[in-house]
C-alpha positions in Angstrom: -20.3 3.0 -7.8 -19.8 5.3 -4.8 -17.4 4.0 -2.2 -18.3 4.7 1.5 -16.0 6.0 4.1 -16.6 2.7 6.1 -15.3 0.6 3.2 -12.2 2.7 2.9 -11.6 2.5 6.6 -12.0 -1.3 6.7 -9.6 -1.7 3.7 -7.1 0.7 5.4 -7.2 -1.2 8.6 -6.7 -4.5 6.8 -3.8 -3.3 4.6 -2.3 -0.3 6.3 -2.1 1.8 3.2 -3.1 5.3 2.6 -6.7 6.5 2.3 -6.3 7.8 -1.2 -4.7 4.5 -2.3 -7.5 2.4 -0.7 -10.1 4.8 -2.3 -8.8 4.6 -5.7 -8.5 0.8 -5.5 -12.0 0.3 -4.2 -13.3 2.6 -6.9 -11.4 0.5 -9.5 -12.9 -2.7 -8.2 -16.4 -1.2 -7.7 -16.4 -1.5 -4.0 -15.5 -5.3 -3.9 -13.3 -5.7 -0.9 -11.8 -9.1 -1.9 -10.8 -7.9 -5.4 -9.3 -4.7 -3.9 -7.1 -6.6 -1.5 -6.0 -8.9 -4.4 -5.3 -5.8 -6.7 -3.3 -4.1 -3.9 -1.2 -7.3 -3.4 -0.4 -7.3 -7.1 0.5 -3.7 -7.2 2.6 -4.2 -3.9 4.6 -7.1 -5.4 5.4 -4.9 -8.4 6.7 -2.2 -6.2 8.6 -4.4 -3.9 10.2 -6.2 -7.0 11.5 -2.9 -8.4 12.9 -1.8 -5.0 14.8 -5.0 -4.5 17.3 -4.1 -7.4 18.5 -1.0 -5.5 21.8 -1.0 -3.6 23.1 1.3 -1.0 26.3 2.8 -2.2 26.7 5.8 0.1 26.0 6.8 3.6 27.3 6.5 7.0 25.7 4.8 10.0 26.8 6.2 13.4 25.6 6.0 17.0 26.1 8.2 20.0 25.8 6.9 23.4 25.9 9.2 26.4 
């Protein structure tokens, strides 16, 4: 099924994700907006879970006030 630009725009406005990510998800779900949002949530949870294990071991935070 071809995904229209309007569908991509709508999904992008709802989720705030990139156009390519929205397009690939809509293509994967055959244009079903609800399934696309659910799939993006599942993918997002996986990414967020993998990032939560990271720790910051290096770096400096500075500020300069003039």
